[in-house]
Structures are given as structure tokens and as C-alpha cells.
C-alpha positions, 0 to 999 in steps of 0.5 A: 733962903740965904742969910738976911744980909745976902738976899735982895730987898725984894726977896726980903720983902716977900719973906716978911710979907709971908710972915717970916722974920730974920733971926741969928742963931748962935750954936756952940763951936764943938771944935773949941777946946774950952767947949769940948772940955766943958762937954767932957766934964758934964758927960763925966758928971752924968756918967757918974750920977748914972753909976751912983743912982739907978734912974730906972728905979726913980722912973718906976717909983714916980710912974707907979702903975701909969703904964698899966692904966688904960 
């Protein structure tokens, strides 16, 4: 399809007529040191929380006998 500014006016009109609309999506730059540091920090917190709490105990407590019901 191409980027919205890279397509011809005719192609753009066709896509708009077909119900499409142009959007711009921003995604994290995983090579950015600030992003990587924050990802590492959050991963460390998740690992720590997992080590301190047994998530499966929590799941089993809230699920009750849900797996046994038809």
C-alpha cells in the first residue's frame, strides 16, 4: 500500500473509497538506550514480583473450580 504521502492521488482516493484511512503509528525504538534501560527495569520488577509471589496460586484462587465446570 505504501505510506500515505508516497501513493498517488488516484490510489489514495481508491483506498478511501474502499473504507481505508491513513494512519501513522509510532513504535518504540528498541535500539534507544533509554528505552532499553526502561525495558530492563520493568523486566527486573516483573521477575522480582514473580519470585516473591506465586502467580499460579492467585490464578487458582480466583478460578476456583472454573476448569471443572462444563
